[in-house]
N, C-alpha and C positions, 0 to 999 in steps of 0.2 A: 504494500500500500504506500503510495507516494502522495505528498502534498503538491497539488498543481496550482492552487490559488490561495492567497492569504489576504484578508481584508480586516482593517482595524479602524475603529471610530473613536474620536476623542482621546487620543493618546499624545501627550506632550503638545507640540505645536501643530499637530495634524488634526484637522476636523475629520478627515477621512483619507486613508490611502489603501491602495490595493496592488498586490504583486502577483504576476503570473510566472510560475517557475518553469524553466526549461532545463535541459541537461546542463547547460552553462548559463547562469544568470549573473549579469554585471550591473551594479548600481553606479550611475554616473550623475554628477551634479557639482555645483560650485560649493565652496566652503560654507559650512553652517546651513546647508540646504536640507539636512535631515537624514543623510545616508546612515550615519552612526546611530541615530535614534531608531531607525527601522531595524538595523541589525541587533541593537540592544533589546528591542521588543521581542524579537525571535529568541534571543538568548534567555531573556526573563521567562518566557513561556516554556522554553525547553527545561530550564532548571526547576520550574514549578512542577512540571509533569514528572521529572525525575524524582523530586522529593515526595510526591504523592505515591509514586510506585514503590518507594523504599522508605516509608515513614519510620521504620524501626531504627534507622541510622540517622534520623534527622528530627529529633523530638522537639526542637525549638521552633519548628515551622508550623504555624497554626492557621494561616489564612489561605484564601483562594489563590493568591499569587506570591511567589517568593521573589522579592525585589533584590535581595542580597544573598549571593551564593558563590559557588566555585566557578561559575561561568561569567557572571556580571554582577556589579554592585551599583544600584541606582539610588541608594540613600533612603530617605523617608518616603512614605506613601504619597505625599503631596507632589513629589517631583514628577510623577507620571501623569498628572492631570493637567489639562490645558490651563495655563495661567494659574496653576495650583488651585483650581476651582473644583472642589469635590462634589458639586451638584451635578456635574457632567457624568454621564454613565459611559465607562469604557467598555467596548465590546470587541471581541476578536472572532473571526469566522474563517474556517478552513474548508477547502474543497479537496477531495481525495480522488485519485485515479481509480481506486477500487474500494468498494464498500464491504468487502468480505469480512474484514476484521473490525469495521467501524462500530458495529453494534456492541461488540465486546468492550471496546475502548470507552464508549459512552457509559456502558453499564458500570464499569469499574470506577469511572469518575463520579458517577452518581452515588455509588456506595460510599466512596471516600468523603463526599460532601455531607452525606447523612451522618456519618460517624462523627464529624465535627459538630453538626447541629444537635445531635443527641447529647454530646458532651456539654455543649452550651446549656441546653435545657436542664440537664442533671445538676450542673453547678448552680444555676440560678435558683432552681427549686430547693436545693439544699440550703442556700442562704436564706430563702424565704421561710423555710421550716424553722430555721434557727432564730431569725430576727423579726419576721413580720408578725403583726398581731393576728390571731386566729380569725378566720372569716369563712363564710360559706363558699365564696368564690375560690379561695385558695384550696379549700378541701376538695372542691370539684376538679380543680386543675391537677391536684396530686393524683386523684383517682383516674382522671382521663389520661394523664401522662404515663401512668403505669401500663396502659394498653399498648404503648409504643416503645418497647424495649429494643436496644441495639440488635439483639439476636433475631428480631422479627422484621428488621428494616427492609430486607430484600423482598418481602412479600407485599409491601405496600403498593396498592394500585393508585390510580389518579385520585380517587375519592379519599383514600387513606392518607396520601401525601397532603391533600388540601386540609384534612382534619388535623394532621400533625402540625402544619404551619400555623393554623389558627391557634392551637394550644401553645405553640412556641411563642407566638406574638403576645398572647395573654400573659404568659409567664414573664417575658421580658418587660412588658408594661408594668407589672407589679414590682419586678426587680428594680426598675428605675426609680421607684418611690422610696426605696430604702435609703437611709443616710449614706452620704458619700463615703465616709470612712469604713462602712460595712461593705459597700459595693466593691471598693478598691479596684485597681487595674490588674485583675487576675489574668485577663487575656491581653495580647499584644497586637499592635498594628491595626490593620483593617478590620479584624474580627472584633476588637474592642470598640471601634467606631460604630460597627453595626449594632452591637449590644447597647451602647450608651446613647447613640444619636440618630441612627438610621430611621427612616419612616417605616413604621410597622405595616402600613398599607402596601408599601412597596415590597416588603418581604413576602407578604401573602400573594 
């Protein structure tokens, strides 16, 4: 399976760029035109994929993208957003020459993402159990969350995924109401931004 096309939106100075790969692909352009930024984007995505495939050897990586690794170092998360504006949504799309293995790649990526989200939910619920005042809403969330354990994640259909994200958003909503010293920065980087500041409607 080969990548034949690569498209990115809202990355650094680019509103959008697209590359079609040939057996030999050459990037030409004047200084500061973005050639290095395009290559760095590919390296960032490559090391992110490598980290997800081998999480046991990379326990400090907890977000969807690994900005700093053995292939490239891009600094803080703000550096990859246009004008450091985090309201923009970065997207990357690949087209492949063969789809024989694509389903398996997507399945593994989906499972990896769910593992992180289950971990987020577990941590937030644990803090709520320890520090939030008892309430009917919290009790219902604890019961509802128990139906979605990590060992069952691969069986979730579309309806199950929707239910899980609704529960996760309700858990995060209550978690944000805890005192700041209790919430602490347990998670790092982009994952912490999602838990503390992201629009819950967007997560759903």
